[in-house]
C-alpha positions as a Markdown table, in Angstrom:
| # | Residue | x | y | z |
|---|---|---|---|---|
| 1 | Met | -61.8 | 32.2 | -37.5 |
| 2 | Arg | -65.4 | 33.4 | -37.4 |
| 3 | Ile | -65.4 | 37.1 | -37.2 |
| 4 | Gly | -68.3 | 39.4 | -36.6 |
| 5 | Val | -68.1 | 43.1 | -37.5 |
| 6 | Val | -70.7 | 45.6 | -36.2 |
| 7 | Gly | -70.9 | 48.7 | -38.4 |
| 8 | Ala | -70.5 | 48.9 | -42.1 |
| 9 | Gly | -69.0 | 52.4 | -42.5 |
| 10 | Tyr | -65.4 | 53.1 | -43.6 |
| 11 | Val | -63.8 | 51.2 | -40.8 |
| 12 | Gly | -66.3 | 48.4 | -40.5 |
| 13 | Leu | -66.7 | 47.6 | -44.1 |
| 14 | Thr | -63.0 | 47.7 | -44.8 |
| 15 | Thr | -62.4 | 45.5 | -41.7 |
| 16 | Ala | -65.0 | 43.0 | -42.8 |
| 17 | Ala | -63.9 | 42.8 | -46.5 |
| 18 | Cys | -60.2 | 42.6 | -45.6 |
| 19 | Phe | -60.6 | 39.9 | -42.9 |
| 20 | Ala | -62.6 | 37.8 | -45.4 |
| 21 | His | -59.7 | 38.3 | -47.9 |
| 22 | Leu | -57.3 | 37.1 | -45.3 |
| 23 | Gly | -59.1 | 33.8 | -45.0 |
| 24 | His | -61.6 | 34.4 | -42.2 |
| 25 | Gln | -65.4 | 33.8 | -42.2 |
| 26 | Val | -66.9 | 37.2 | -41.7 |
| 27 | Thr | -70.4 | 38.5 | -40.9 |
| 28 | Cys | -70.9 | 42.2 | -41.0 |
| 29 | Ala | -73.9 | 43.8 | -39.3 |
| 30 | Asp | -75.4 | 47.3 | -39.7 |
| 31 | Val | -78.7 | 48.8 | -38.5 |
| 32 | Asp | -79.3 | 50.4 | -41.9 |
| 33 | Glu | -81.5 | 47.9 | -43.8 |
| 34 | Ala | -81.0 | 49.6 | -47.1 |
| 35 | Lys | -77.2 | 49.6 | -46.7 |
| 36 | Val | -77.2 | 45.9 | -45.8 |
| 37 | Ala | -79.4 | 45.1 | -48.9 |
| 38 | Ala | -77.1 | 47.1 | -51.2 |
| 39 | Leu | -73.9 | 45.5 | -49.8 |
| 40 | Asn | -75.3 | 42.0 | -50.2 |
| 41 | Ala | -75.9 | 42.9 | -53.8 |
| 42 | Gly | -72.3 | 44.0 | -54.1 |
| 43 | Glu | -73.1 | 47.7 | -54.2 |
| 44 | Val | -70.5 | 49.8 | -52.3 |
| 45 | Ala | -71.3 | 53.5 | -51.9 |
| 46 | Leu | -67.9 | 54.5 | -50.4 |
| 47 | His | -65.2 | 55.6 | -52.8 |
| 48 | Glu | -62.4 | 53.5 | -51.5 |
| 49 | Pro | -59.9 | 52.0 | -54.0 |
| 50 | Gly | -60.1 | 48.1 | -54.0 |
| 51 | Leu | -63.0 | 47.9 | -51.5 |
| 52 | Arg | -65.7 | 47.1 | -54.0 |
| 53 | Glu | -63.6 | 44.3 | -55.5 |
| 54 | Leu | -62.9 | 42.8 | -52.0 |
| 55 | Val | -66.6 | 42.9 | -51.2 |
| 56 | Ala | -67.4 | 41.1 | -54.4 |
| 57 | Glu | -64.7 | 38.6 | -53.7 |
| 58 | Gly | -66.1 | 37.8 | -50.3 |
| 59 | Leu | -69.6 | 37.5 | -51.5 |
| 60 | Gly | -68.5 | 35.3 | -54.3 |
| 61 | Asn | -66.7 | 32.8 | -52.2 |
| 62 | Asp | -69.2 | 32.9 | -49.3 |
| 63 | Ser | -66.5 | 34.3 | -46.9 |
| 64 | Leu | -68.5 | 37.5 | -46.3 |
| 65 | Arg | -72.1 | 38.3 | -45.6 |
| 66 | Phe | -74.1 | 41.2 | -44.4 |
| 67 | Val | -77.0 | 41.2 | -41.9 |
| 68 | Arg | -79.2 | 43.8 | -40.3 |
| 69 | Gly | -78.8 | 44.5 | -36.6 |
| 70 | Ser | -76.0 | 45.0 | -34.0 |
| 71 | Ala | -76.0 | 41.6 | -32.2 |
| 72 | Leu | -74.1 | 38.7 | -33.7 |
| 73 | Ser | -74.1 | 35.0 | -32.7 |
| 74 | Asp | -72.0 | 32.1 | -33.9 |
| 75 | Val | -68.8 | 34.2 | -34.1 |
| 76 | Asp | -65.5 | 33.9 | -32.2 |
| 77 | Phe | -64.8 | 37.6 | -32.2 |
| 78 | Thr | -67.0 | 40.7 | -32.4 |
| 79 | Phe | -65.3 | 43.8 | -33.8 |
| 80 | Val | -67.0 | 47.0 | -32.8 |
| 81 | Cys | -66.7 | 49.5 | -35.7 |
| 82 | Val | -69.5 | 52.0 | -35.0 |
| 83 | Gln | -69.2 | 55.8 | -35.0 |
| 84 | Thr | -68.2 | 57.8 | -32.0 |
| 85 | Pro | -69.1 | 61.4 | -33.0 |
| 86 | Ser | -68.1 | 64.4 | -30.9 |
| 87 | Gly | -70.4 | 65.6 | -28.2 |
| 88 | Pro | -71.2 | 69.2 | -27.3 |
| 89 | Gly | -68.0 | 69.5 | -25.3 |
| 90 | Gly | -65.7 | 67.6 | -27.7 |
| 91 | Glu | -66.1 | 64.4 | -25.8 |
| 92 | Ala | -66.9 | 61.3 | -27.8 |
| 93 | Asp | -70.5 | 60.0 | -27.9 |
| 94 | Leu | -70.3 | 56.3 | -26.9 |
| 95 | Ser | -74.0 | 55.5 | -27.2 |
| 96 | Ala | -73.6 | 53.3 | -30.2 |
| 97 | Val | -70.6 | 51.5 | -28.7 |
| 98 | Glu | -72.4 | 50.9 | -25.4 |
| 99 | Ala | -75.4 | 49.4 | -27.3 |
| 100 | Val | -73.1 | 46.9 | -29.1 |
| 101 | Leu | -71.3 | 45.9 | -25.9 |
| 102 | Ala | -74.5 | 45.3 | -24.1 |
| 103 | Gly | -75.6 | 42.7 | -26.6 |
| 104 | Ala | -72.2 | 41.0 | -27.5 |
| 105 | Ser | -71.6 | 37.4 | -26.5 |
| 106 | Ala | -68.2 | 36.6 | -28.2 |
| 107 | Gln | -64.8 | 38.1 | -27.5 |
| 108 | Val | -65.3 | 41.9 | -28.0 |
| 109 | Val | -62.7 | 43.9 | -29.9 |
| 110 | Leu | -63.0 | 47.6 | -29.8 |
| 111 | Lys | -61.8 | 49.1 | -33.1 |
| 112 | Ser | -64.0 | 52.2 | -32.9 |
| 113 | Thr | -62.0 | 55.2 | -31.6 |
| 114 | Val | -63.1 | 55.6 | -28.0 |
| 115 | Pro | -62.0 | 57.8 | -25.1 |
| 116 | Val | -58.9 | 56.7 | -23.2 |
| 117 | Gly | -60.1 | 54.4 | -20.3 |
| 118 | Thr | -63.2 | 53.1 | -22.0 |
| 119 | Ala | -62.1 | 49.5 | -22.3 |
| 120 | Ala | -60.9 | 49.4 | -18.7 |
| 121 | Arg | -64.5 | 49.9 | -17.7 |
| 122 | His | -65.5 | 46.7 | -19.6 |
| 123 | Pro | -63.7 | 43.6 | -18.3 |
| 124 | Gly | -62.6 | 41.3 | -21.1 |
| 125 | Val | -62.8 | 43.8 | -23.9 |
| 126 | Val | -59.7 | 44.0 | -26.2 |
| 127 | Ser | -58.6 | 47.3 | -27.7 |
| 128 | Asn | -57.5 | 47.2 | -31.4 |
| 129 | Pro | -57.4 | 50.7 | -32.8 |
| 130 | Glu | -57.6 | 51.3 | -36.5 |
| 131 | Phe | -55.1 | 53.4 | -38.5 |
| 132 | Leu | -56.9 | 53.5 | -41.8 |
| 133 | Arg | -56.4 | 56.5 | -44.1 |
| 134 | Glu | -59.5 | 57.3 | -46.3 |
| 135 | Gly | -58.5 | 56.6 | -49.9 |
| 136 | His | -55.9 | 54.1 | -48.7 |
| 137 | Ala | -58.0 | 52.0 | -46.3 |
| 138 | Val | -57.6 | 48.7 | -48.0 |
| 139 | Glu | -53.9 | 49.1 | -48.5 |
| 140 | Asp | -53.5 | 50.2 | -44.9 |
| 141 | Phe | -55.4 | 47.2 | -43.6 |
| 142 | Leu | -53.7 | 44.5 | -45.7 |
| 143 | Arg | -50.2 | 46.1 | -45.4 |
| 144 | Pro | -50.3 | 47.9 | -42.1 |
| 145 | Gln | -47.3 | 49.7 | -40.6 |
| 146 | Arg | -48.2 | 48.2 | -37.2 |
| 147 | Ile | -50.9 | 46.3 | -35.3 |
| 148 | Val | -51.7 | 47.6 | -31.9 |
| 149 | Val | -53.6 | 45.3 | -29.4 |
| 150 | Gly | -54.4 | 46.2 | -25.8 |
| 151 | Ala | -55.9 | 43.7 | -23.4 |
| 152 | Gln | -56.0 | 42.9 | -19.7 |
| 153 | Asn | -54.1 | 39.7 | -20.3 |
| 154 | Glu | -51.5 | 38.7 | -22.9 |
| 155 | Gln | -53.5 | 35.6 | -24.1 |
| 156 | Gln | -56.4 | 37.8 | -25.2 |
| 157 | Ala | -54.1 | 40.2 | -26.9 |
| 158 | Arg | -52.2 | 37.4 | -28.8 |
| 159 | Ala | -55.5 | 35.8 | -29.9 |
| 160 | Val | -56.6 | 39.0 | -31.6 |
| 161 | Ala | -53.1 | 39.7 | -33.0 |
| 162 | Glu | -53.1 | 36.3 | -34.7 |
| 163 | Leu | -56.0 | 37.3 | -36.8 |
| 164 | Tyr | -53.7 | 39.6 | -38.7 |
| 165 | Glu | -50.9 | 37.0 | -39.0 |
| 166 | Asn | -51.0 | 37.1 | -42.8 |
| 167 | Thr | -50.3 | 40.8 | -42.9 |
| 168 | Arg | -46.8 | 40.1 | -41.4 |
| 169 | Ala | -46.9 | 43.5 | -39.7 |
| 170 | Pro | -45.1 | 44.5 | -36.5 |
| 171 | Val | -47.3 | 43.9 | -33.5 |
| 172 | Val | -47.5 | 46.1 | -30.3 |
| 173 | Leu | -49.0 | 44.3 | -27.4 |
| 174 | Thr | -49.9 | 46.5 | -24.5 |
| 175 | Asp | -52.7 | 47.3 | -22.0 |
| 176 | Asn | -56.1 | 48.7 | -23.1 |
| 177 | Thr | -55.5 | 52.3 | -22.0 |
| 178 | Ser | -52.2 | 52.6 | -23.7 |
| 179 | Ala | -53.6 | 51.1 | -26.9 |
| 180 | Glu | -56.5 | 53.6 | -26.9 |
| 181 | Leu | -54.0 | 56.4 | -26.3 |
| 182 | Val | -51.8 | 55.3 | -29.3 |
| 183 | Lys | -54.7 | 56.1 | -31.6 |
| 184 | Tyr | -55.3 | 59.6 | -30.3 |
| 185 | Ala | -51.6 | 60.3 | -29.9 |
| 186 | Ser | -50.9 | 59.4 | -33.5 |
| 187 | Asn | -53.8 | 61.4 | -35.1 |
| 188 | Cys | -53.2 | 64.4 | -32.9 |
| 189 | Phe | -49.5 | 64.4 | -33.7 |
| 190 | Leu | -50.4 | 64.5 | -37.4 |
| 191 | Ala | -52.8 | 67.4 | -36.7 |
| 192 | Leu | -50.0 | 69.3 | -35.0 |
| 193 | Lys | -47.7 | 68.7 | -38.0 |
| 194 | Leu | -50.4 | 69.9 | -40.5 |
| 195 | Ser | -51.2 | 73.0 | -38.5 |
| 196 | Tyr | -47.5 | 73.7 | -38.2 |
| 197 | Val | -46.9 | 73.5 | -41.9 |
| 198 | Asn | -50.0 | 75.6 | -42.7 |
| 199 | Thr | -48.7 | 78.4 | -40.4 |
| 200 | Leu | -45.3 | 78.0 | -42.0 |
| 201 | Ala | -46.9 | 78.5 | -45.4 |
| 202 | Glu | -48.5 | 81.7 | -44.2 |
| 203 | Leu | -45.1 | 82.9 | -42.9 |
| 204 | Cys | -43.6 | 82.1 | -46.3 |
| 205 | Glu | -46.1 | 84.3 | -48.0 |
| 206 | His | -45.1 | 87.3 | -45.8 |
| 207 | Leu | -41.4 | 86.7 | -46.2 |
| 208 | Asp | -41.4 | 86.1 | -49.9 |
| 209 | Ala | -40.2 | 82.5 | -49.4 |
| 210 | Asp | -41.3 | 79.3 | -51.1 |
| 211 | Ile | -43.0 | 76.6 | -48.9 |
| 212 | Asp | -41.9 | 73.9 | -51.4 |
| 213 | Gly | -38.3 | 74.7 | -50.9 |
| 214 | Val | -38.7 | 74.9 | -47.1 |
| 215 | Thr | -40.5 | 71.6 | -46.8 |
| 216 | Glu | -38.1 | 69.8 | -49.2 |
| 217 | Gly | -35.3 | 70.8 | -46.9 |
| 218 | Met | -37.3 | 69.6 | -43.8 |
| 219 | Arg | -38.5 | 66.2 | -45.1 |
| 220 | Leu | -35.0 | 65.0 | -45.8 |
| 221 | Asp | -34.4 | 65.0 | -42.0 |
| 222 | Asp | -35.3 | 61.5 | -40.8 |
| 223 | Arg | -36.5 | 62.9 | -37.5 |
| 224 | Ile | -39.1 | 64.9 | -39.3 |
| 225 | Gly | -40.1 | 62.7 | -42.2 |
| 226 | Ala | -42.0 | 63.5 | -45.4 |
| 227 | Ser | -45.6 | 63.0 | -44.5 |
| 228 | Cys | -48.0 | 65.8 | -43.6 |
| 229 | Leu | -45.8 | 68.6 | -44.8 |
| 230 | His | -48.0 | 69.7 | -47.6 |
| 231 | Pro | -49.9 | 73.0 | -46.8 |
| 232 | Gly | -53.6 | 73.3 | -47.6 |
| 233 | Pro | -56.9 | 74.9 | -46.5 |
| 234 | Gly | -56.9 | 73.0 | -43.2 |
| 235 | Trp | -57.4 | 69.4 | -42.1 |
| 236 | Gly | -60.8 | 67.7 | -41.8 |
| 237 | Gly | -62.5 | 64.4 | -42.3 |
| 238 | Ser | -64.0 | 61.9 | -39.9 |
| 239 | Cys | -61.0 | 61.4 | -37.6 |
| 240 | Leu | -58.7 | 64.4 | -36.9 |
| 241 | Pro | -61.3 | 67.0 | -35.9 |
| 242 | Lys | -63.1 | 64.7 | -33.5 |
| 243 | Asp | -59.9 | 63.0 | -32.2 |
| 244 | Thr | -58.2 | 66.2 | -31.4 |
| 245 | Leu | -61.2 | 67.5 | -29.5 |
| 246 | Ala | -61.6 | 64.2 | -27.7 |
| 247 | Leu | -58.0 | 64.1 | -26.5 |
| 248 | Leu | -58.1 | 67.7 | -25.5 |
| 249 | Ala | -61.2 | 66.9 | -23.4 |
| 250 | Thr | -59.4 | 64.0 | -21.9 |
| 251 | Ala | -56.4 | 66.1 | -21.0 |
| 252 | Arg | -58.7 | 68.8 | -19.4 |
| 253 | Ser | -60.5 | 66.2 | -17.3 |
| 254 | Ala | -57.1 | 65.0 | -16.1 |
| 255 | Gly | -56.0 | 68.5 | -15.2 |
| 256 | Ile | -53.4 | 68.7 | -18.0 |
| 257 | Asp | -52.9 | 71.9 | -20.0 |
| 258 | Phe | -52.4 | 70.5 | -23.5 |
| 259 | Ala | -51.5 | 73.9 | -25.0 |
| 260 | Thr | -49.9 | 72.6 | -28.2 |
| 261 | Leu | -52.9 | 70.6 | -29.2 |
| 262 | Glu | -55.3 | 73.4 | -28.4 |
| 263 | Ala | -53.1 | 75.7 | -30.6 |
| 264 | Ala | -53.3 | 73.2 | -33.5 |
| 265 | Ile | -57.1 | 73.2 | -33.3 |
| 266 | Thr | -57.2 | 77.0 | -33.2 |
| 267 | Thr | -54.8 | 77.2 | -36.1 |
| 268 | Asn | -56.9 | 74.9 | -38.2 |
| 269 | Leu | -60.0 | 76.9 | -37.6 |
| 270 | His | -58.2 | 79.9 | -38.9 |
| 271 | Gln | -57.2 | 78.3 | -42.3 |
| 272 | Pro | -60.4 | 78.7 | -44.2 |
| 273 | His | -60.6 | 82.4 | -43.3 |
| 274 | Arg | -57.0 | 82.8 | -44.4 |
| 275 | Val | -57.8 | 81.2 | -47.7 |
| 276 | Val | -60.7 | 83.6 | -48.3 |
| 277 | Asp | -58.6 | 86.6 | -47.2 |
| 278 | Arg | -56.1 | 85.7 | -49.8 |
| 279 | Ile | -58.7 | 85.2 | -52.5 |
| 280 | Arg | -60.1 | 88.6 | -51.7 |
| 281 | Asp | -56.7 | 90.2 | -51.8 |
| 282 | Glu | -56.2 | 88.8 | -55.3 |
| 283 | Ala | -59.7 | 89.2 | -56.7 |
| 284 | Gly | -61.1 | 92.2 | -54.9 |
| 285 | Ser | -64.6 | 92.3 | -53.5 |
| 286 | Leu | -66.3 | 88.9 | -53.6 |
| 287 | Gln | -69.8 | 90.3 | -53.8 |
| 288 | Gly | -71.5 | 88.8 | -56.9 |
| 289 | Lys | -68.2 | 87.2 | -58.1 |
| 290 | Arg | -68.6 | 83.8 | -59.8 |
| 291 | Ile | -66.0 | 81.5 | -58.1 |
| 292 | Gly | -65.3 | 78.0 | -59.4 |
| 293 | Leu | -64.3 | 75.5 | -56.8 |
| 294 | Leu | -62.2 | 72.5 | -57.8 |
| 295 | Gly | -62.6 | 69.9 | -55.1 |
| 296 | Leu | -65.1 | 69.4 | -52.3 |
| 297 | Ala | -64.0 | 66.2 | -50.5 |
| 298 | Phe | -61.8 | 66.8 | -47.5 |
| 299 | Lys | -58.9 | 65.0 | -49.2 |
| 300 | Ala | -58.3 | 63.2 | -52.5 |
| 301 | Gly | -59.2 | 59.6 | -52.9 |
| 302 | Thr | -62.5 | 59.8 | -51.1 |
| 303 | Asn | -66.0 | 61.2 | -51.5 |
| 304 | Asp | -66.2 | 62.1 | -47.7 |
| 305 | Leu | -67.4 | 65.6 | -47.0 |
| 306 | Arg | -67.3 | 65.4 | -43.2 |
| 307 | Asp | -65.5 | 68.5 | -41.8 |
| 308 | Ser | -64.2 | 69.2 | -45.2 |
| 309 | Pro | -62.1 | 72.4 | -45.3 |
| 310 | Ala | -63.3 | 73.0 | -48.8 |
| 311 | Leu | -66.9 | 73.3 | -47.5 |
| 312 | Ala | -65.7 | 75.6 | -44.8 |
| 313 | Val | -64.1 | 77.9 | -47.4 |
| 314 | Ala | -67.2 | 77.7 | -49.5 |
| 315 | Glu | -69.4 | 78.8 | -46.6 |
| 316 | Ile | -67.3 | 81.9 | -46.0 |
| 317 | Leu | -67.3 | 82.8 | -49.7 |
| 318 | Glu | -71.1 | 82.5 | -49.8 |
| 319 | Gln | -71.3 | 84.7 | -46.7 |
| 320 | Glu | -69.4 | 87.4 | -48.6 |
| 321 | Gly | -71.8 | 87.2 | -51.5 |
| 322 | Ala | -69.9 | 85.0 | -54.0 |
| 323 | Arg | -71.8 | 82.8 | -56.4 |
| 324 | Leu | -70.3 | 79.3 | -56.3 |
| 325 | Val | -70.1 | 76.4 | -58.7 |
| 326 | Ala | -68.0 | 73.3 | -58.0 |
| 327 | Tyr | -66.6 | 70.1 | -59.4 |
| 328 | Asp | -65.2 | 67.1 | -57.6 |
| 329 | Pro | -64.4 | 63.8 | -59.3 |
| 330 | Cys | -66.3 | 61.8 | -56.6 |
| 331 | Val | -68.8 | 64.2 | -55.2 |
| 332 | Thr | -72.1 | 64.9 | -57.1 |
| 333 | Thr | -74.1 | 66.8 | -54.4 |
| 334 | Thr | -73.7 | 68.6 | -51.1 |
| 335 | Asn | -76.1 | 69.5 | -48.3 |
| 336 | Asn | -75.4 | 73.3 | -48.4 |
| 337 | Gly | -76.8 | 74.3 | -51.8 |
| 338 | Ile | -73.5 | 74.6 | -53.8 |
| 339 | Ala | -74.1 | 74.0 | -57.5 |
| 340 | Val | -72.1 | 70.9 | -58.3 |
| 341 | Val | -71.4 | 70.3 | -62.0 |
| 342 | Gly | -70.0 | 67.4 | -63.9 |
| 343 | Ser | -66.7 | 68.8 | -65.3 |
| 344 | Ala | -64.0 | 71.3 | -64.7 |
| 345 | Ala | -65.0 | 73.1 | -67.9 |
| 346 | Glu | -68.4 | 73.8 | -66.5 |
| 347 | Val | -66.8 | 75.3 | -63.4 |
| 348 | Ala | -64.5 | 77.5 | -65.4 |
| 349 | Ala | -67.3 | 78.9 | -67.6 |
| 350 | Gly | -67.7 | 82.6 | -66.7 |
| 351 | Ala | -65.6 | 82.2 | -63.5 |
| 352 | Asp | -63.9 | 85.2 | -62.0 |
| 353 | Val | -61.5 | 83.0 | -60.1 |
| 354 | Leu | -60.8 | 79.2 | -59.9 |
| 355 | Val | -59.9 | 77.9 | -56.4 |
| 356 | Val | -58.3 | 74.4 | -56.0 |
| 357 | Leu | -59.4 | 73.0 | -52.7 |
| 358 | Thr | -58.8 | 69.2 | -52.9 |
| 359 | Glu | -55.5 | 67.7 | -54.1 |
| 360 | Trp | -57.0 | 65.4 | -56.8 |
| 361 | Pro | -54.0 | 64.4 | -59.1 |
| 362 | Glu | -56.3 | 64.8 | -62.1 |
| 363 | Phe | -56.4 | 68.5 | -61.5 |
| 364 | Ala | -52.7 | 68.6 | -62.5 |
| 365 | Glu | -53.7 | 67.1 | -65.9 |
| 366 | Leu | -56.6 | 69.4 | -66.8 |
| 367 | Asp | -56.7 | 71.1 | -70.2 |
| 368 | Trp | -55.8 | 74.5 | -68.9 |
| 369 | Pro | -55.7 | 76.3 | -72.3 |
| 370 | Glu | -59.3 | 75.0 | -72.9 |
| 371 | Leu | -60.4 | 76.2 | -69.4 |
| 372 | Ala | -58.8 | 79.6 | -70.0 |
| 373 | Lys | -61.2 | 80.1 | -73.0 |
| 374 | Gly | -64.2 | 79.9 | -70.6 |
| 375 | Val | -63.1 | 82.0 | -67.7 |
| 376 | Arg | -64.0 | 85.7 | -67.2 |
| 377 | Thr | -60.7 | 86.3 | -65.4 |
| 378 | Pro | -57.7 | 84.1 | -65.8 |
| 379 | Leu | -56.9 | 83.7 | -62.1 |
| 380 | Ile | -56.3 | 80.5 | -60.2 |
| 381 | Phe | -55.8 | 80.2 | -56.4 |
| 382 | Asp | -54.3 | 76.8 | -55.7 |
| 383 | Thr | -54.5 | 76.0 | -52.0 |
| 384 | Arg | -53.0 | 72.5 | -52.6 |
| 385 | Gly | -50.0 | 73.1 | -54.9 |
| 386 | Val | -51.3 | 70.7 | -57.6 |
| 387 | Val | -51.5 | 73.0 | -60.6 |
| 388 | Pro | -48.3 | 73.0 | -62.7 |
| 389 | Pro | -47.1 | 76.6 | -62.8 |
| 390 | Asp | -45.7 | 76.3 | -66.3 |
| 391 | Lys | -48.9 | 74.9 | -67.8 |
| 392 | Ala | -51.0 | 77.6 | -66.0 |
| 393 | Ala | -48.7 | 80.3 | -67.3 |
| 394 | Glu | -48.7 | 78.9 | -70.9 |
| 395 | Ala | -52.5 | 78.9 | -70.8 |
| 396 | Gly | -52.5 | 82.6 | -69.8 |
| 397 | Phe | -53.5 | 82.1 | -66.1 |
| 398 | Arg | -52.1 | 84.0 | -63.2 |
| 399 | Leu | -51.4 | 81.4 | -60.6 |
| 400 | Val | -51.4 | 82.2 | -56.9 |
| 401 | Arg | -50.3 | 79.3 | -54.6 |
| 402 | Thr | -50.4 | 78.8 | -50.8 |
| 403 | Gly | -47.1 | 79.4 | -49.2 |
| 404 | Arg | -45.6 | 81.6 | -52.0 |
């Protein structure tokens, strides 16, 4: 099939490259001329495992091309993959989506996350929400847990579902509104679960319990599952913050008191402050202290800084007078003036405390004895539980971990 994809961000670029890999002829459009030129040259700025290779494959066999603009012709389907950022009241900004819909001529498929009820206002539009995790987007597209398609008639829905036939994933065919709600319901449930385990970790600290032991006992229950039971400095990224606010705004407009979701959001806003409180408890006054940050991205496997809890922690530390230096395997600069260096050793040099804020697996393999030689005070605060306690102890560090 001839597929058009509008938007070359995480969702759009992954969708375009993966559909080309599945055997379709794909044209991906974006309004950013520089980005289009770079992509046609095979340059992928996003840190997403396997994506660069799929783009190169598509360009090499002429199944994928990139063009500038937002209107596509000579395609059978137009997938809308543009951003829907949060507005002032938490509602989604649909200006980019509306612009694409106004100029589309083929069968339109909404993959952008849009407020519940959006597709119903546009006859003939098919809803096909994405469930891509940053850092696992290619894997999630090619081996999805489910394909959800919502449409006003079954024939439209089946035509879109058939595009994914080679993935052999379970397919849910439903109406537009229900398909839109599946996306919000899924992300907001994960946010609830993450906020729950973060509060549970705080409780463990006060009760002298171990969050690892608690969650190990929980995840063996099939009704609970193993995912999203790892405590941290909060949840962030491009999806959960805006999707929770959008669903909460939808509930309020419908006159529904969604107290559990509101509590999850409030709990998440508390997490960076809790992290700083704990650092202060362990290290004393932060004024003038040199604090080394390990990790800046909102999660491992990506270079995305959007709503990163690591940056939220850094902002509070700066407000308290700390001097910050940071290292992240995939982030070389930030917009808030944090000094970003090229290695963990540079972060450790002269540090009064090291703070692990992103769960990069390589942090578990750092040369801790070597890092210990450079620090001023051998103190690590691990908000992600990635530093091996035995290795830290052998190197002479005092290790403080979230939930313990």
